[in-house]
C-alpha positions in Angstrom: 135.3 121.4 34.9 135.9 117.6 35.2 134.7 115.1 37.5 135.7 111.7 38.9 135.9 109.0 36.5 134.9 106.4 39.4 136.1 103.1 38.0 139.6 104.5 37.4 139.1 105.8 40.7 138.5 102.9 42.5 140.9 100.9 40.6 143.8 103.6 41.1 143.1 103.4 45.0 143.3 99.2 44.8 146.7 99.1 43.2 147.8 102.0 45.7 146.3 99.4 48.5 148.8 96.5 46.8 145.3 94.8 46.0 145.0 93.8 49.5 142.6 91.0 50.5 140.2 93.4 52.7 139.6 96.3 49.9 135.9 96.4 48.7 134.2 99.0 46.8 130.5 99.4 45.1 129.2 102.1 42.6 125.6 103.1 42.8 124.1 103.8 39.5 121.4 106.3 38.9 120.2 107.5 35.4 123.8 109.1 34.4 124.4 110.1 38.4 127.0 107.5 39.5 128.4 107.2 43.5 131.4 105.2 44.2 132.2 103.6 47.7 135.3 102.4 49.1 136.2 100.9 52.2 138.0 98.1 53.9 135.5 95.4 54.8 137.7 94.1 57.7 137.8 97.4 59.3 134.1 98.6 59.1 130.7 98.0 60.3 128.7 96.4 57.8 125.4 96.6 59.6 126.0 100.1 59.6 126.8 100.5 56.3 124.1 99.3 55.1 121.4 101.2 57.5 123.4 104.6 57.0 124.4 104.3 53.2 122.7 102.2 51.0 119.4 102.2 52.1 119.1 105.5 51.9 120.7 106.0 49.1 118.2 103.1 47.4 115.2 104.9 48.8 116.2 108.3 47.9 113.6 109.5 45.6 115.1 112.6 43.2 117.9 114.1 41.8 121.4 113.7 43.9 123.3 116.6 45.1 126.5 116.9 46.8 125.2 118.9 49.9 122.1 117.3 50.4 124.1 113.7 50.1 125.9 115.2 52.9 123.8 116.9 55.2 120.3 114.6 54.6 120.9 111.5 52.8 123.8 109.8 54.9 122.2 108.6 58.4 125.3 108.9 60.2 126.8 111.4 62.7 130.4 111.8 61.5 130.7 113.0 57.7 132.9 115.1 56.4 134.7 116.5 53.1 138.5 115.7 53.0 140.9 116.4 50.2 141.9 114.2 47.5 145.3 113.2 49.1 143.5 112.4 52.2 141.5 109.8 50.7 144.1 106.8 51.5 144.6 107.8 55.0 140.8 107.9 55.5 140.4 104.5 54.4 143.1 103.1 56.3 141.7 104.6 59.5 138.5 102.5 58.6 136.4 105.3 57.1 134.2 104.8 53.8 134.8 107.4 51.3 132.1 108.7 48.8 133.5 110.0 45.4 130.8 111.2 43.0 130.9 111.8 38.5 128.6 115.0 39.7 131.3 117.0 42.3 135.0 117.2 43.0 134.2 116.7 46.6 134.7 113.7 48.5 132.7 112.4 51.4 134.6 110.5 54.3 132.4 108.8 56.5 133.3 106.9 59.8 132.0 103.5 60.4 134.8 102.0 62.3 134.4 98.8 63.7 137.4 96.4 65.0 137.6 94.0 68.0 138.2 96.1 71.3 138.8 94.8 74.8 136.4 95.8 77.7 138.2 98.1 80.4 138.9 95.7 83.2 141.3 96.1 86.0 144.8 96.2 85.5 147.2 93.2 86.1 149.4 95.4 87.3 147.6 97.8 89.4 144.7 95.8 91.4 143.3 97.6 94.6 140.9 96.6 97.7 139.1 99.9 97.3 138.5 102.2 94.3 138.0 102.3 90.5 138.9 98.9 89.1 138.3 100.6 85.3 141.7 100.3 83.5 142.8 101.6 79.9 142.6 99.7 76.9 144.3 99.6 73.3 141.3 101.6 71.6 142.3 105.7 71.9 138.5 106.5 71.7 137.9 104.0 74.6 140.7 105.7 76.7 139.5 109.5 76.0 136.2 108.5 77.1 137.3 107.1 80.3 138.9 110.6 80.9 136.1 112.3 79.9 133.8 110.7 82.0 135.9 111.9 84.9 136.9 115.5 83.8 133.5 117.0 82.8 135.2 120.5 82.1 135.6 122.6 79.1 139.1 123.0 79.9 140.1 119.6 79.2 142.2 119.8 76.0 143.1 116.7 73.9 144.9 117.6 70.7 146.1 114.8 68.2 149.2 114.3 66.4 150.7 111.6 64.0 153.8 109.5 64.7 155.2 107.1 62.5 156.0 107.3 58.7 154.5 103.9 58.3 152.2 103.3 61.2 150.5 106.9 61.2 149.9 105.8 64.7 147.8 108.9 66.5 149.1 110.2 70.0 146.3 112.4 72.3 148.0 115.1 73.8 145.4 116.0 76.9 145.6 118.5 79.8 143.6 120.7 81.6 144.0 124.2 80.5 145.1 126.9 83.2 146.6 123.9 85.4 149.3 122.6 83.0 152.2 124.7 83.0 152.7 126.0 79.1 156.1 125.7 78.9 155.5 121.7 79.6 153.3 121.5 76.9 155.5 122.9 74.2 158.2 121.3 75.1 156.2 117.9 74.8 154.7 118.9 71.7 158.3 119.9 69.9 159.5 116.7 71.0 156.8 114.7 69.7 157.3 117.1 66.1 160.9 116.0 65.8 160.0 111.9 66.3 161.3 110.2 63.3 160.6 106.8 63.1 158.8 104.1 60.9 156.1 102.9 63.3 154.7 103.4 66.7 153.1 100.1 68.1 152.9 101.2 71.8 153.5 104.0 74.1 157.0 102.8 75.1 158.4 103.1 71.3 158.1 107.1 72.0 159.8 107.1 75.5 163.0 107.8 74.4 162.4 110.4 72.3 160.8 112.4 75.2 163.3 111.8 78.0 165.8 114.3 78.9 168.7 111.9 79.1 167.5 108.7 76.7 170.7 106.8 77.5 169.9 107.0 81.5 168.9 103.5 83.5 166.5 105.5 85.4 162.9 106.0 84.5 162.5 109.4 83.3 158.4 109.6 82.1 155.7 108.2 84.5 153.1 105.1 83.1 149.8 104.6 84.2 147.0 101.6 83.3 144.3 103.3 85.5 142.0 106.3 84.3 141.5 107.5 88.3 145.3 108.0 88.5 145.9 109.4 85.4 142.9 112.2 86.2 144.6 112.6 89.7 148.2 113.9 87.8 146.2 115.5 85.1 144.5 117.8 88.2 148.2 117.8 89.6 149.1 120.1 86.5 150.9 117.1 84.5 150.3 116.2 80.7 149.0 112.8 79.5 149.9 111.2 76.4 147.4 108.7 75.1 148.6 106.3 72.5 146.8 104.6 70.1 146.9 100.6 70.6 148.8 101.0 74.0 146.9 100.6 77.5 149.6 102.7 78.8 149.5 106.2 79.1 152.3 108.4 79.4 152.5 111.0 82.1 155.0 114.1 82.3 156.5 115.3 84.1 157.8 112.2 86.1 159.4 112.2 89.9 160.9 109.4 91.3 158.5 109.5 94.3 155.6 108.8 92.2 156.7 105.1 92.1 156.4 105.1 95.8 152.8 105.8 95.7 150.4 103.6 94.9 146.3 104.5 94.0 145.5 102.4 97.2 147.2 105.0 99.1 144.1 107.6 98.2 141.4 105.2 98.9 142.8 104.0 102.7 143.7 105.4 105.8 146.3 108.2 105.3 148.4 106.7 108.3 148.2 103.4 107.0 149.1 104.6 103.5 152.4 106.6 105.5 153.4 103.6 107.1 153.5 101.4 103.7 155.2 104.0 101.4 158.0 103.6 104.2 157.9 99.9 103.9 158.2 100.2 99.7 161.2 102.6 100.3 163.1 100.3 102.8 162.0 97.2 100.4 163.7 99.3 97.3 166.8 99.7 99.4 166.6 95.9 100.4 166.0 94.5 97.1 169.3 96.7 95.6 171.6 96.5 98.5 171.1 93.1 100.2 172.8 90.7 97.9 176.1 92.9 97.8 175.7 93.9 101.1 175.6 90.3 102.2 178.4 89.3 99.8 180.9 92.0 101.4 180.3 91.3 105.1 180.9 87.4 104.3 184.3 88.6 102.4 185.7 91.6 103.7 183.6 92.4 106.8 182.8 89.1 108.4 184.0 90.1 111.9 181.4 92.4 112.4 178.9 89.8 112.2 177.3 88.2 115.5 179.2 85.3 116.5 176.1 82.7 116.1 175.5 84.0 112.6 179.2 83.8 111.7 179.4 80.3 112.8 175.6 79.4 110.5 177.5 81.2 107.9 180.8 78.9 108.1 178.9 75.6 108.5 176.9 76.3 105.6 179.3 77.6 103.3 181.7 74.6 104.3 182.8 72.8 101.6 181.1 74.6 98.3 182.6 74.1 95.1 182.1 77.8 94.3 183.3 81.2 96.1 181.2 83.4 98.3 181.1 85.8 95.2 180.3 82.9 92.3 177.8 81.3 94.7 175.3 85.0 95.0 176.0 85.4 91.6 174.9 81.7 90.6 171.8 82.0 92.6 171.0 85.4 91.1 171.0 84.1 87.7 168.8 81.2 89.1 166.3 83.3 90.0 166.5 85.7 87.3 166.1 82.4 84.5 162.8 81.2 86.6 161.6 84.5 86.2 162.0 84.9 82.3 160.4 81.3 82.0 157.0 82.1 84.1 156.7 85.3 81.9 157.0 83.2 78.4 154.9 79.8 79.6 151.3 79.6 79.7 149.7 80.7 82.8 148.6 77.1 83.7 152.6 76.2 83.7 153.9 79.6 84.7 153.1 79.7 88.5 153.8 76.0 88.7 157.3 76.8 86.8 157.9 79.8 89.3 156.9 78.4 92.4 157.9 74.6 92.3 161.4 75.2 90.3 162.1 77.7 92.6 161.7 75.4 95.9 163.2 71.8 94.0 166.0 73.6 92.5 167.0 75.7 95.6 166.2 72.8 98.3 168.0 70.2 95.6 171.2 72.8 95.0 171.5 73.0 99.3 171.4 69.6 99.7 174.1 69.0 96.8 176.5 71.3 98.3 176.0 73.5 95.8 174.7 76.8 97.3 174.3 77.6 100.8 170.6 78.3 102.6 171.6 81.8 103.6 172.8 82.9 100.1 169.3 81.5 98.7 167.6 83.7 101.5 169.3 86.8 100.6 169.1 86.7 97.2 165.1 85.4 97.2 164.7 88.2 100.0 166.1 91.0 97.5 163.8 89.4 94.5 160.6 89.6 96.5 161.3 93.1 97.6 161.9 94.2 94.2 158.0 94.0 93.7 157.1 96.5 96.4 157.9 98.6 93.8 157.2 96.7 90.6 157.1 100.2 88.2 161.2 100.1 89.0 161.9 96.1 88.9 163.9 96.3 85.4 165.8 99.3 86.9 166.2 97.8 90.4 167.2 94.4 88.9 170.1 95.7 86.8 171.1 97.9 90.1 171.1 94.6 92.1 173.7 93.2 90.2 175.6 96.5 89.7 175.7 96.3 93.6 176.5 92.7 93.9 179.8 93.0 91.8 181.0 96.6 94.1 180.4 94.4 97.1 182.3 91.7 96.1 185.1 93.5 94.7 185.2 96.7 97.2 183.3 95.9 100.4 181.1 98.4 102.3 183.4 101.3 101.4 182.3 100.1 97.5 178.7 100.0 98.5 178.6 103.2 100.3 180.7 105.3 97.7 178.4 103.7 95.0 175.1 104.4 97.0 176.4 108.2 97.1 177.2 108.0 93.4 173.5 107.0 92.6 171.6 109.4 95.0 174.0 112.2 93.7 173.4 111.3 90.0 169.6 111.1 90.5 169.7 114.4 92.2 171.3 115.9 89.0 168.1 114.7 86.7 165.6 117.0 85.8 162.5 115.9 84.0 160.6 118.8 81.9 162.3 121.8 84.4 161.1 119.4 87.7 164.1 118.2 89.8 163.8 114.5 89.8 164.0 113.8 93.8 161.3 116.8 94.5 160.0 117.4 97.1 163.0 116.5 98.9 165.5 117.0 97.1 165.2 120.3 96.8 163.1 120.4 99.8 159.8 121.9 99.2 157.6 121.7 102.1 154.1 122.5 100.6 154.7 119.2 98.7 156.0 117.2 101.6 151.7 116.4 102.2 152.1 113.7 99.7 155.5 112.4 100.4 156.6 109.7 102.5 154.3 111.1 105.5 151.0 111.0 103.8 148.5 114.0 105.2 144.6 113.4 104.6 143.1 115.0 101.4 141.3 117.4 103.0 144.9 119.6 103.8 146.0 118.6 100.1 144.6 122.2 98.9 147.4 123.4 96.8 149.0 121.5 94.0 152.5 120.3 93.8 155.0 123.3 92.9 157.5 121.0 91.6 155.7 121.0 88.3 155.3 124.4 88.1 151.5 124.3 87.3 149.7 127.5 86.2 147.3 127.7 88.8 148.6 126.7 92.2 145.3 126.1 94.4 143.1 123.5 94.0 140.4 125.5 95.4 
């Protein structure tokens, strides 16, 4: 039986990895026995390498044997035997590979170490009360955050790889006996059919999972807080943890979820009910306000109160733009300021967004380019947009759509557009779950966590919308 030619194998692997600058290897020789170590020094713990491999090999007194090497000599918890075709992938994952000239077996030792961010409160999901931990970009850390909260043998975590070049790990996580088996199988099937070069963030696989990938509306949930993901898994959902991404995907998804917030479950349920109704009103205001104002100004000014009508007439008199172009100009102005504030350094972004909006708005009014009511209406809709920040992208598009409808068809067009949108949402389906549940169709038991929130004590059954295997919580 021919064993490894250590020097030749190292050269072949180095050539396969294009002589990368962080490639490193070492050959340990004792009498006629050779042990070759291959690794990427940028991805491993150098101190642990010395303590777990170098020192034990140098201090061992006796003849090396592969089984002895694996079981006794190497001082590391994660040591396993791999096939030759798995060597390159293991090296790229931060493993140390050991090959010998006295065995055809190959050892893979996990000494991975790279810079990671400490779990902290996500900037988009702050809470007044409750856990303040957030997911990070490391898969193992994110799995640990879930393990800390679900200490059950029924917690399942299966890893698949997606992306021919990146080989990104995607962890499918759910609670066995609670999550619907049909949903689990469908998620696995969709992941297995993804053909893409690379996955650098969880968003890259969204369109492959959605039932209608070309739809404007969000169909997959996304969360940054472990406590929220655990709560959704306990309801019967499947969570997808994508390596290198702090955003966890949850399936199935309901429209109602974005009206909910983790704060709702850490405060009085009566207050939570009031806040959810305000969020819904904010959503409607954000979408319809500019188009509604425009339709009243152009087509239905006779239904406006006289004092308000006089104010509008006074402020819009002499403007160089038509009402439609004025509102569109203000809308684009606010959107440009928003985009600028996102990309400028943090110490400049706030100043630019606030001062820019005040100065440009005030100067525009004084110069006679835009009217105060127009600025107020657009600003109000832009502020209301962030009552549901998770839907901000979709709502911004709908604002523009309803702006054009209101300016061309008036209130009849706005009403027709709203009916069409609601009807379309009613046809959406997320992995067998109606998008507008529990209101369309009406599921009485699920209304406990709808717009009107009941106390946690009364939420003794899981949402039937998701069709969980186990219906009762206790």
